[in-house]
Jmol script that loads the backbone (N, CA, C; Angstrom):
load data "model"
ATOM      1  N   MET A   1      93.228  84.278  98.064  1.00  0.00           N
ATOM      2  CA  MET A   1      94.661  84.378  98.011  1.00  0.00           C
ATOM      3  C   MET A   1      95.232  82.959  98.005  1.00  0.00           C
ATOM      4  N   GLU A   2      95.886  82.608  96.949  1.00  0.00           N
ATOM      5  CA  GLU A   2      96.474  81.284  96.855  1.00  0.00           C
ATOM      6  C   GLU A   2      97.871  81.305  97.449  1.00  0.00           C
ATOM      7  N   LEU A   3      98.090  80.407  98.394  1.00  0.00           N
ATOM      8  CA  LEU A   3      99.379  80.342  99.062  1.00  0.00           C
ATOM      9  C   LEU A   3     100.172  79.173  98.507  1.00  0.00           C
ATOM     10  N   GLU A   4     101.398  79.442  98.120  1.00  0.00           N
ATOM     11  CA  GLU A   4     102.213  78.424  97.483  1.00  0.00           C
ATOM     12  C   GLU A   4     103.399  78.006  98.343  1.00  0.00           C
ATOM     13  N   LYS A   5     103.915  78.930  99.130  1.00  0.00           N
ATOM     14  CA  LYS A   5     105.115  78.654  99.910  1.00  0.00           C
ATOM     15  C   LYS A   5     104.741  78.326 101.359  1.00  0.00           C
ATOM     16  N   LYS A   6     105.699  77.745 102.065  1.00  0.00           N
ATOM     17  CA  LYS A   6     105.484  77.425 103.472  1.00  0.00           C
ATOM     18  C   LYS A   6     105.644  78.674 104.343  1.00  0.00           C
ATOM     19  N   TYR A   7     106.624  79.523 104.016  1.00  0.00           N
ATOM     20  CA  TYR A   7     106.892  80.740 104.774  1.00  0.00           C
ATOM     21  C   TYR A   7     106.981  81.938 103.834  1.00  0.00           C
ATOM     22  N   TYR A   8     106.498  83.079 104.327  1.00  0.00           N
ATOM     23  CA  TYR A   8     106.569  84.333 103.577  1.00  0.00           C
ATOM     24  C   TYR A   8     107.273  85.374 104.447  1.00  0.00           C
ATOM     25  N   SER A   9     108.204  86.092 103.856  1.00  0.00           N
ATOM     26  CA  SER A   9     108.899  87.139 104.600  1.00  0.00           C
ATOM     27  C   SER A   9     107.909  88.244 104.950  1.00  0.00           C
ATOM     28  N   ILE A  10     108.314  89.098 105.868  1.00  0.00           N
ATOM     29  CA  ILE A  10     107.423  90.182 106.273  1.00  0.00           C
ATOM     30  C   ILE A  10     107.159  91.128 105.099  1.00  0.00           C
ATOM     31  N   SER A  11     108.153  91.336 104.237  1.00  0.00           N
ATOM     32  CA  SER A  11     107.936  92.231 103.088  1.00  0.00           C
ATOM     33  C   SER A  11     106.979  91.596 102.076  1.00  0.00           C
ATOM     34  N   GLU A  12     107.101  90.296 101.855  1.00  0.00           N
ATOM     35  CA  GLU A  12     106.160  89.610 100.956  1.00  0.00           C
ATOM     36  C   GLU A  12     104.745  89.667 101.517  1.00  0.00           C
ATOM     37  N   THR A  13     104.636  89.477 102.813  1.00  0.00           N
ATOM     38  CA  THR A  13     103.329  89.491 103.468  1.00  0.00           C
ATOM     39  C   THR A  13     102.721  90.884 103.416  1.00  0.00           C
ATOM     40  N   ALA A  14     103.519  91.889 103.669  1.00  0.00           N
ATOM     41  CA  ALA A  14     103.037  93.271 103.605  1.00  0.00           C
ATOM     42  C   ALA A  14     102.543  93.599 102.196  1.00  0.00           C
ATOM     43  N   GLU A  15     103.247  93.119 101.189  1.00  0.00           N
ATOM     44  CA  GLU A  15     102.847  93.353  99.805  1.00  0.00           C
ATOM     45  C   GLU A  15     101.506  92.685  99.499  1.00  0.00           C
ATOM     46  N   MET A  16     101.289  91.485 100.033  1.00  0.00           N
ATOM     47  CA  MET A  16     100.013  90.784  99.813  1.00  0.00           C
ATOM     48  C   MET A  16      98.824  91.630 100.255  1.00  0.00           C
ATOM     49  N   PHE A  17      99.008  92.313 101.384  1.00  0.00           N
ATOM     50  CA  PHE A  17      97.911  93.081 101.967  1.00  0.00           C
ATOM     51  C   PHE A  17      98.009  94.576 101.670  1.00  0.00           C
ATOM     52  N   LYS A  18      99.050  94.958 100.954  1.00  0.00           N
ATOM     53  CA  LYS A  18      99.267  96.369 100.613  1.00  0.00           C
ATOM     54  C   LYS A  18      99.286  97.239 101.877  1.00  0.00           C
ATOM     55  N   VAL A  19     100.067  96.779 102.861  1.00  0.00           N
ATOM     56  CA  VAL A  19     100.242  97.518 104.111  1.00  0.00           C
ATOM     57  C   VAL A  19     101.739  97.625 104.398  1.00  0.00           C
ATOM     58  N   ASN A  20     102.086  98.456 105.361  1.00  0.00           N
ATOM     59  CA  ASN A  20     103.487  98.595 105.773  1.00  0.00           C
ATOM     60  C   ASN A  20     103.891  97.434 106.676  1.00  0.00           C
ATOM     61  N   THR A  21     105.170  97.111 106.646  1.00  0.00           N
ATOM     62  CA  THR A  21     105.670  96.058 107.525  1.00  0.00           C
ATOM     63  C   THR A  21     105.482  96.436 108.993  1.00  0.00           C
ATOM     64  N   SER A  22     105.533  97.721 109.287  1.00  0.00           N
ATOM     65  CA  SER A  22     105.346  98.161 110.677  1.00  0.00           C
ATOM     66  C   SER A  22     103.942  97.814 111.182  1.00  0.00           C
ATOM     67  N   LEU A  23     102.952  97.858 110.297  1.00  0.00           N
ATOM     68  CA  LEU A  23     101.599  97.486 110.703  1.00  0.00           C
ATOM     69  C   LEU A  23     101.532  95.995 111.036  1.00  0.00           C
ATOM     70  N   LEU A  24     102.221  95.174 110.273  1.00  0.00           N
ATOM     71  CA  LEU A  24     102.250  93.741 110.562  1.00  0.00           C
ATOM     72  C   LEU A  24     102.921  93.474 111.913  1.00  0.00           C
ATOM     73  N   ARG A  25     103.991  94.192 112.201  1.00  0.00           N
ATOM     74  CA  ARG A  25     104.659  94.029 113.495  1.00  0.00           C
ATOM     75  C   ARG A  25     103.728  94.451 114.632  1.00  0.00           C
ATOM     76  N   TYR A  26     103.008  95.532 114.407  1.00  0.00           N
ATOM     77  CA  TYR A  26     102.056  96.016 115.417  1.00  0.00           C
ATOM     78  C   TYR A  26     100.946  94.994 115.636  1.00  0.00           C
ATOM     79  N   TRP A  27     100.365  94.490 114.550  1.00  0.00           N
ATOM     80  CA  TRP A  27      99.308  93.486 114.678  1.00  0.00           C
ATOM     81  C   TRP A  27      99.837  92.240 115.384  1.00  0.00           C
ATOM     82  N   GLU A  28     101.076  91.878 115.132  1.00  0.00           N
ATOM     83  CA  GLU A  28     101.663  90.707 115.793  1.00  0.00           C
ATOM     84  C   GLU A  28     101.655  90.893 117.309  1.00  0.00           C
ATOM     85  N   LYS A  29     101.958  92.099 117.765  1.00  0.00           N
ATOM     86  CA  LYS A  29     101.949  92.391 119.201  1.00  0.00           C
ATOM     87  C   LYS A  29     100.528  92.375 119.765  1.00  0.00           C
ATOM     88  N   GLU A  30      99.577  92.815 118.965  1.00  0.00           N
ATOM     89  CA  GLU A  30      98.208  92.983 119.441  1.00  0.00           C
ATOM     90  C   GLU A  30      97.354  91.716 119.379  1.00  0.00           C
ATOM     91  N   PHE A  31      97.627  90.836 118.429  1.00  0.00           N
ATOM     92  CA  PHE A  31      96.784  89.667 118.204  1.00  0.00           C
ATOM     93  C   PHE A  31      97.552  88.381 118.520  1.00  0.00           C
ATOM     94  N   ASP A  32      97.048  87.640 119.491  1.00  0.00           N
ATOM     95  CA  ASP A  32      97.699  86.394 119.915  1.00  0.00           C
ATOM     96  C   ASP A  32      97.722  85.331 118.824  1.00  0.00           C
ATOM     97  N   VAL A  33      96.818  85.409 117.853  1.00  0.00           N
ATOM     98  CA  VAL A  33      96.757  84.378 116.797  1.00  0.00           C
ATOM     99  C   VAL A  33      97.918  84.490 115.819  1.00  0.00           C
ATOM    100  N   LEU A  34      98.625  85.600 115.825  1.00  0.00           N
ATOM    101  CA  LEU A  34      99.768  85.778 114.926  1.00  0.00           C
ATOM    102  C   LEU A  34     101.047  85.369 115.639  1.00  0.00           C
ATOM    103  N   LYS A  35     101.685  84.361 115.106  1.00  0.00           N
ATOM    104  CA  LYS A  35     102.929  83.864 115.692  1.00  0.00           C
ATOM    105  C   LYS A  35     103.926  83.525 114.582  1.00  0.00           C
ATOM    106  N   PRO A  36     104.437  84.555 113.891  1.00  0.00           N
ATOM    107  CA  PRO A  36     105.392  84.253 112.818  1.00  0.00           C
ATOM    108  C   PRO A  36     106.675  83.649 113.371  1.00  0.00           C
ATOM    109  N   TYR A  37     107.276  82.825 112.564  1.00  0.00           N
ATOM    110  CA  TYR A  37     108.575  82.240 112.909  1.00  0.00           C
ATOM    111  C   TYR A  37     109.619  83.349 112.843  1.00  0.00           C
ATOM    112  N   LYS A  38     110.534  83.364 113.790  1.00  0.00           N
ATOM    113  CA  LYS A  38     111.629  84.337 113.767  1.00  0.00           C
ATOM    114  C   LYS A  38     112.945  83.572 113.781  1.00  0.00           C
ATOM    115  N   ASN A  39     113.823  83.940 112.846  1.00  0.00           N
ATOM    116  CA  ASN A  39     115.140  83.300 112.825  1.00  0.00           C
ATOM    117  C   ASN A  39     116.046  83.974 113.858  1.00  0.00           C
ATOM    118  N   LYS A  40     117.287  83.558 113.911  1.00  0.00           N
ATOM    119  CA  LYS A  40     118.222  84.084 114.919  1.00  0.00           C
ATOM    120  C   LYS A  40     118.451  85.583 114.776  1.00  0.00           C
ATOM    121  N   LYS A  41     118.335  86.093 113.549  1.00  0.00           N
ATOM    122  CA  LYS A  41     118.491  87.531 113.310  1.00  0.00           C
ATOM    123  C   LYS A  41     117.236  88.306 113.706  1.00  0.00           C
ATOM    124  N   GLY A  42     116.134  87.597 113.932  1.00  0.00           N
ATOM    125  CA  GLY A  42     114.888  88.263 114.283  1.00  0.00           C
ATOM    126  C   GLY A  42     113.987  88.526 113.090  1.00  0.00           C
ATOM    127  N   ASP A  43     114.377  88.043 111.904  1.00  0.00           N
ATOM    128  CA  ASP A  43     113.535  88.205 110.723  1.00  0.00           C
ATOM    129  C   ASP A  43     112.263  87.383 110.889  1.00  0.00           C
ATOM    130  N   ARG A  44     111.143  87.975 110.547  1.00  0.00           N
ATOM    131  CA  ARG A  44     109.865  87.296 110.672  1.00  0.00           C
ATOM    132  C   ARG A  44     109.510  86.564 109.385  1.00  0.00           C
ATOM    133  N   TYR A  45     108.970  85.375 109.552  1.00  0.00           N
ATOM    134  CA  TYR A  45     108.463  84.593 108.430  1.00  0.00           C
ATOM    135  C   TYR A  45     107.072  84.098 108.790  1.00  0.00           C
ATOM    136  N   PHE A  46     106.111  84.486 107.971  1.00  0.00           N
ATOM    137  CA  PHE A  46     104.720  84.170 108.246  1.00  0.00           C
ATOM    138  C   PHE A  46     104.322  82.860 107.575  1.00  0.00           C
ATOM    139  N   THR A  47     103.636  82.018 108.346  1.00  0.00           N
ATOM    140  CA  THR A  47     103.155  80.737 107.825  1.00  0.00           C
ATOM    141  C   THR A  47     101.818  80.954 107.116  1.00  0.00           C
ATOM    142  N   GLN A  48     101.327  79.917 106.484  1.00  0.00           N
ATOM    143  CA  GLN A  48     100.031  80.000 105.828  1.00  0.00           C
ATOM    144  C   GLN A  48      98.925  80.277 106.849  1.00  0.00           C
ATOM    145  N   ASP A  49      99.034  79.711 108.047  1.00  0.00           N
ATOM    146  CA  ASP A  49      98.053  80.003 109.100  1.00  0.00           C
ATOM    147  C   ASP A  49      98.099  81.480 109.492  1.00  0.00           C
ATOM    148  N   ASP A  50      99.306  82.027 109.597  1.00  0.00           N
ATOM    149  CA  ASP A  50      99.436  83.456 109.898  1.00  0.00           C
ATOM    150  C   ASP A  50      98.778  84.303 108.814  1.00  0.00           C
ATOM    151  N   ILE A  51      98.980  83.929 107.556  1.00  0.00           N
ATOM    152  CA  ILE A  51      98.391  84.677 106.435  1.00  0.00           C
ATOM    153  C   ILE A  51      96.868  84.634 106.528  1.00  0.00           C
ATOM    154  N   ARG A  52      96.324  83.468 106.824  1.00  0.00           N
ATOM    155  CA  ARG A  52      94.860  83.352 106.974  1.00  0.00           C
ATOM    156  C   ARG A  52      94.357  84.236 108.115  1.00  0.00           C
ATOM    157  N   ASN A  53      95.086  84.236 109.224  1.00  0.00           N
ATOM    158  CA  ASN A  53      94.689  85.087 110.346  1.00  0.00           C
ATOM    159  C   ASN A  53      94.834  86.565 110.000  1.00  0.00           C
ATOM    160  N   LEU A  54      95.856  86.904 109.236  1.00  0.00           N
ATOM    161  CA  LEU A  54      95.999  88.293 108.782  1.00  0.00           C
ATOM    162  C   LEU A  54      94.847  88.697 107.873  1.00  0.00           C
ATOM    163  N   GLN A  55      94.367  87.770 107.051  1.00  0.00           N
ATOM    164  CA  GLN A  55      93.210  88.070 106.202  1.00  0.00           C
ATOM    165  C   GLN A  55      92.017  88.467 107.061  1.00  0.00           C
ATOM    166  N   ILE A  56      91.801  87.734 108.136  1.00  0.00           N
ATOM    167  CA  ILE A  56      90.681  88.026 109.022  1.00  0.00           C
ATOM    168  C   ILE A  56      90.879  89.388 109.681  1.00  0.00           C
ATOM    169  N   ILE A  57      92.067  89.614 110.226  1.00  0.00           N
ATOM    170  CA  ILE A  57      92.349  90.884 110.899  1.00  0.00           C
ATOM    171  C   ILE A  57      92.218  92.045 109.922  1.00  0.00           C
ATOM    172  N   TYR A  58      92.745  91.876 108.718  1.00  0.00           N
ATOM    173  CA  TYR A  58      92.644  92.914 107.692  1.00  0.00           C
ATOM    174  C   TYR A  58      91.177  93.200 107.362  1.00  0.00           C
ATOM    175  N   ASN A  59      90.404  92.145 107.170  1.00  0.00           N
ATOM    176  CA  ASN A  59      88.994  92.301 106.840  1.00  0.00           C
ATOM    177  C   ASN A  59      88.248  93.038 107.954  1.00  0.00           C
ATOM    178  N   LEU A  60      88.503  92.652 109.189  1.00  0.00           N
ATOM    179  CA  LEU A  60      87.803  93.282 110.313  1.00  0.00           C
ATOM    180  C   LEU A  60      88.210  94.739 110.495  1.00  0.00           C
ATOM    181  N   THR A  61      89.507  95.030 110.410  1.00  0.00           N
ATOM    182  CA  THR A  61      89.972  96.382 110.716  1.00  0.00           C
ATOM    183  C   THR A  61      89.924  97.329 109.522  1.00  0.00           C
ATOM    184  N   LYS A  62      90.355  96.869 108.375  1.00  0.00           N
ATOM    185  CA  LYS A  62      90.468  97.763 107.220  1.00  0.00           C
ATOM    186  C   LYS A  62      89.194  97.830 106.386  1.00  0.00           C
ATOM    187  N   ILE A  63      88.461  96.740 106.297  1.00  0.00           N
ATOM    188  CA  ILE A  63      87.272  96.734 105.446  1.00  0.00           C
ATOM    189  C   ILE A  63      86.009  97.018 106.261  1.00  0.00           C
ATOM    190  N   LYS A  64      85.870  96.340 107.399  1.00  0.00           N
ATOM    191  CA  LYS A  64      84.672  96.531 108.221  1.00  0.00           C
ATOM    192  C   LYS A  64      84.796  97.686 109.202  1.00  0.00           C
ATOM    193  N   GLY A  65      86.018  98.165 109.431  1.00  0.00           N
ATOM    194  CA  GLY A  65      86.217  99.331 110.286  1.00  0.00           C
ATOM    195  C   GLY A  65      86.191  99.050 111.777  1.00  0.00           C
ATOM    196  N   TYR A  66      86.429  97.812 112.189  1.00  0.00           N
ATOM    197  CA  TYR A  66      86.480  97.491 113.607  1.00  0.00           C
ATOM    198  C   TYR A  66      87.686  98.167 114.252  1.00  0.00           C
ATOM    199  N   THR A  67      87.541  98.501 115.525  1.00  0.00           N
ATOM    200  CA  THR A  67      88.702  98.921 116.299  1.00  0.00           C
ATOM    201  C   THR A  67      89.536  97.672 116.577  1.00  0.00           C
ATOM    202  N   LEU A  68      90.752  97.863 117.063  1.00  0.00           N
ATOM    203  CA  LEU A  68      91.580  96.702 117.395  1.00  0.00           C
ATOM    204  C   LEU A  68      90.910  95.848 118.463  1.00  0.00           C
ATOM    205  N   GLN A  69      90.364  96.489 119.488  1.00  0.00           N
ATOM    206  CA  GLN A  69      89.698  95.725 120.539  1.00  0.00           C
ATOM    207  C   GLN A  69      88.458  95.027 119.985  1.00  0.00           C
ATOM    208  N   GLY A  70      87.728  95.693 119.111  1.00  0.00           N
ATOM    209  CA  GLY A  70      86.566  95.070 118.490  1.00  0.00           C
ATOM    210  C   GLY A  70      86.944  93.860 117.654  1.00  0.00           C
ATOM    211  N   ALA A  71      88.054  93.965 116.935  1.00  0.00           N
ATOM    212  CA  ALA A  71      88.526  92.841 116.127  1.00  0.00           C
ATOM    213  C   ALA A  71      88.971  91.684 117.023  1.00  0.00           C
ATOM    214  N   LYS A  72      89.654  91.999 118.111  1.00  0.00           N
ATOM    215  CA  LYS A  72      90.076  90.952 119.055  1.00  0.00           C
ATOM    216  C   LYS A  72      88.861  90.220 119.619  1.00  0.00           C
ATOM    217  N   ASP A  73      87.862  91.005 120.035  1.00  0.00           N
ATOM    218  CA  ASP A  73      86.648  90.417 120.597  1.00  0.00           C
ATOM    219  C   ASP A  73      85.926  89.558 119.567  1.00  0.00           C
ATOM    220  N   ALA A  74      85.844  90.051 118.344  1.00  0.00           N
ATOM    221  CA  ALA A  74      85.164  89.313 117.278  1.00  0.00           C
ATOM    222  C   ALA A  74      85.864  87.979 117.007  1.00  0.00           C
ATOM    223  N   LEU A  75      87.194  87.990 117.001  1.00  0.00           N
ATOM    224  CA  LEU A  75      87.951  86.750 116.780  1.00  0.00           C
ATOM    225  C   LEU A  75      87.694  85.747 117.897  1.00  0.00           C
ATOM    226  N   LYS A  76      87.616  86.226 119.119  1.00  0.00           N
ATOM    227  CA  LYS A  76      87.382  85.327 120.248  1.00  0.00           C
ATOM    228  C   LYS A  76      85.964  84.748 120.221  1.00  0.00           C
ATOM    229  N   GLN A  77      85.002  85.566 119.801  1.00  0.00           N
ATOM    230  CA  GLN A  77      83.601  85.144 119.842  1.00  0.00           C
ATOM    231  C   GLN A  77      83.232  84.193 118.708  1.00  0.00           C
ATOM    232  N   ASP A  78      83.681  84.481 117.494  1.00  0.00           N
ATOM    233  CA  ASP A  78      83.240  83.675 116.353  1.00  0.00           C
ATOM    234  C   ASP A  78      84.299  83.653 115.257  1.00  0.00           C
ATOM    235  N   TYR A  79      85.396  82.983 115.540  1.00  0.00           N
ATOM    236  CA  TYR A  79      86.521  82.919 114.614  1.00  0.00           C
ATOM    237  C   TYR A  79      86.103  82.352 113.256  1.00  0.00           C
ATOM    238  N   GLN A  80      85.377  81.257 113.252  1.00  0.00           N
ATOM    239  CA  GLN A  80      85.033  80.564 112.005  1.00  0.00           C
ATOM    240  C   GLN A  80      84.197  81.447 111.075  1.00  0.00           C
ATOM    241  N   ARG A  81      83.235  82.152 111.624  1.00  0.00           N
ATOM    242  CA  ARG A  81      82.400  83.035 110.798  1.00  0.00           C
ATOM    243  C   ARG A  81      83.242  84.139 110.169  1.00  0.00           C
ATOM    244  N   HIS A  82      84.120  84.723 110.951  1.00  0.00           N
ATOM    245  CA  HIS A  82      84.958  85.801 110.422  1.00  0.00           C
ATOM    246  C   HIS A  82      85.978  85.268 109.424  1.00  0.00           C
ATOM    247  N   TYR A  83      86.434  84.048 109.622  1.00  0.00           N
ATOM    248  CA  TYR A  83      87.335  83.428 108.650  1.00  0.00           C
ATOM    249  C   TYR A  83      86.611  83.251 107.318  1.00  0.00           C
ATOM    250  N   SER A  84      85.397  82.729 107.357  1.00  0.00           N
ATOM    251  CA  SER A  84      84.610  82.532 106.126  1.00  0.00           C
ATOM    252  C   SER A  84      84.353  83.858 105.415  1.00  0.00           C
ATOM    253  N   GLN A  85      84.016  84.873 106.183  1.00  0.00           N
ATOM    254  CA  GLN A  85      83.771  86.184 105.587  1.00  0.00           C
ATOM    255  C   GLN A  85      85.032  86.757 104.954  1.00  0.00           C
ATOM    256  N   SER A  86      86.172  86.592 105.611  1.00  0.00           N
ATOM    257  CA  SER A  86      87.414  87.131 105.049  1.00  0.00           C
ATOM    258  C   SER A  86      87.784  86.401 103.765  1.00  0.00           C
ATOM    259  N   GLN A  87      87.499  85.105 103.697  1.00  0.00           N
ATOM    260  CA  GLN A  87      87.743  84.343 102.472  1.00  0.00           C
ATOM    261  C   GLN A  87      86.864  84.867 101.338  1.00  0.00           C
ATOM    262  N   ALA A  88      85.612  85.155 101.638  1.00  0.00           N
ATOM    263  CA  ALA A  88      84.698  85.678 100.627  1.00  0.00           C
ATOM    264  C   ALA A  88      85.160  87.042 100.127  1.00  0.00           C
ATOM    265  N   VAL A  89      85.582  87.890 101.035  1.00  0.00           N
ATOM    266  CA  VAL A  89      86.063  89.224 100.656  1.00  0.00           C
ATOM    267  C   VAL A  89      87.314  89.100  99.784  1.00  0.00           C
ATOM    268  N   ALA A  90      88.222  88.215 100.162  1.00  0.00           N
ATOM    269  CA  ALA A  90      89.442  88.023  99.365  1.00  0.00           C
ATOM    270  C   ALA A  90      89.100  87.545  97.959  1.00  0.00           C
ATOM    271  N   SER A  91      88.132  86.654  97.839  1.00  0.00           N
ATOM    272  CA  SER A  91      87.707  86.168  96.513  1.00  0.00           C
ATOM    273  C   SER A  91      87.113  87.296  95.690  1.00  0.00           C
ATOM    274  N   LEU A  92      86.280  88.102  96.311  1.00  0.00           N
ATOM    275  CA  LEU A  92      85.674  89.221  95.590  1.00  0.00           C
ATOM    276  C   LEU A  92      86.721  90.239  95.146  1.00  0.00           C
ATOM    277  N   LEU A  93      87.711  90.479  95.973  1.00  0.00           N
ATOM    278  CA  LEU A  93      88.777  91.413  95.593  1.00  0.00           C
ATOM    279  C   LEU A  93      89.589  90.879  94.418  1.00  0.00           C
ATOM    280  N   ARG A  94      89.828  89.570  94.386  1.00  0.00           N
ATOM    281  CA  ARG A  94      90.531  88.967  93.245  1.00  0.00           C
ATOM    282  C   ARG A  94      89.699  89.111  91.977  1.00  0.00           C
ATOM    283  N   ILE A  95      88.398  88.883  92.091  1.00  0.00           N
ATOM    284  CA  ILE A  95      87.510  89.011  90.930  1.00  0.00           C
ATOM    285  C   ILE A  95      87.506  90.459  90.440  1.00  0.00           C
ATOM    286  N   LYS A  96      87.424  91.399  91.375  1.00  0.00           N
ATOM    287  CA  LYS A  96      87.432  92.814  91.005  1.00  0.00           C
ATOM    288  C   LYS A  96      88.717  93.176  90.266  1.00  0.00           C
ATOM    289  N   ALA A  97      89.851  92.715  90.781  1.00  0.00           N
ATOM    290  CA  ALA A  97      91.139  92.999  90.140  1.00  0.00           C
ATOM    291  C   ALA A  97      91.177  92.420  88.733  1.00  0.00           C
ATOM    292  N   LYS A  98      90.671  91.212  88.573  1.00  0.00           N
ATOM    293  CA  LYS A  98      90.655  90.571  87.251  1.00  0.00           C
ATOM    294  C   LYS A  98      89.758  91.349  86.291  1.00  0.00           C
ATOM    295  N   LEU A  99      88.590  91.769  86.766  1.00  0.00           N
ATOM    296  CA  LEU A  99      87.678  92.544  85.916  1.00  0.00           C
ATOM    297  C   LEU A  99      88.285  93.888  85.516  1.00  0.00           C
ATOM    298  N   LEU A 100      88.964  94.534  86.455  1.00  0.00           N
ATOM    299  CA  LEU A 100      89.622  95.797  86.126  1.00  0.00           C
ATOM    300  C   LEU A 100      90.739  95.598  85.098  1.00  0.00           C
ATOM    301  N   GLU A 101      91.437  94.458  85.215  1.00  0.00           N
ATOM    302  CA  GLU A 101      92.475  94.136  84.246  1.00  0.00           C
ATOM    303  C   GLU A 101      91.868  93.924  82.866  1.00  0.00           C
ATOM    304  N   ILE A 102      90.763  93.224  82.805  1.00  0.00           N
ATOM    305  CA  ILE A 102      90.069  92.988  81.523  1.00  0.00           C
ATOM    306  C   ILE A 102      89.595  94.301  80.935  1.00  0.00           C
ATOM    307  N   LYS A 103      89.027  95.163  81.785  1.00  0.00           N
ATOM    308  CA  LYS A 103      88.550  96.464  81.331  1.00  0.00           C
ATOM    309  C   LYS A 103      89.707  97.292  80.758  1.00  0.00           C
ATOM    310  N   GLU A 104      90.836  97.252  81.430  1.00  0.00           N
ATOM    311  CA  GLU A 104      92.015  97.994  80.986  1.00  0.00           C
ATOM    312  C   GLU A 104      92.493  97.492  79.621  1.00  0.00           C
ATOM    313  N   ASN A 105      92.446  96.192  79.431  1.00  0.00           N
ATOM    314  CA  ASN A 105      92.884  95.606  78.155  1.00  0.00           C
ATOM    315  C   ASN A 105      91.928  95.898  77.007  1.00  0.00           C
ATOM    316  N   LEU A 106      90.676  96.194  77.323  1.00  0.00           N
ATOM    317  CA  LEU A 106      89.696  96.528  76.294  1.00  0.00           C
ATOM    318  C   LEU A 106      89.838  97.958  75.802  1.00  0.00           C
ATOM    319  N   SER A 107      90.426  98.794  76.621  1.00  0.00           N
ATOM    320  CA  SER A 107      90.550 100.233  76.276  1.00  0.00           C
ATOM    321  C   SER A 107      91.600 100.462  75.229  1.00  0.00           C
TER     322      SER A 107
END
end "model"
wireframe off; spacefill off
backbone 0.3
color backbone group
């Protein structure tokens, strides 16, 4: 996932991961590594670090099937390994999307 902006709104972030904004709010409460900036109105803006941490949380919970507590424990035990794995998964998903696009254009 290539990040271009400094801050992403909660709706932009939810779209990146194809999840509901309510799930992002829930994960924010559950995971200490998520600390989006909030303006005076309370609107959340996720930084590039938040997006990277969301990639890890998404990979652990949605792809690997960890429970929330399991994902929390995994992050505490070996953050770097899980970060590397989430980066690899994100790359593979981009490749898959590109291949599906090519396949669609061939039809």
